[in-house]
C-alpha positions, 0 to 999 in steps of 0.5 A: 072261607066266611062270607064278608059282613055286609051292612043292612040299611033302613031309611028314616025320616026325622019327625023334627026337621024332615031330614031323610037318614040311613040307619045301617047296621050288621045282622050277625043272626045265624042259627039259633041266633036267628031266633032272637027277638027284635030290639029297640035302639034310639037313632039321633037324626045327623041334621038336628040330633033328635032321637027317635027309636028304631027296631034292630035285630038282636045284637045289631044295636052295637054296630048302628052307624046313622048318615044323612041321605038325599032323595029316599022314601023314608019310613016315617013309622011309629018310632018316638 
């Protein structure tokens, strides 16, 4: 029986309003698909709508969800 799919998440902080949010997605890369490169997608801050780039596994951009979070240490990396 196949394993249930589990969502992975990455913490981010909006550079415009400072809100913390979680970007969650399914990473279904297995076998040869695991060799696919990462892709860049856009994620909008759920508080103010400011869009920023996020790096995701290939194919995961179709399963992205963005939700506000509280009290997280966010990645304030170079995405724009």
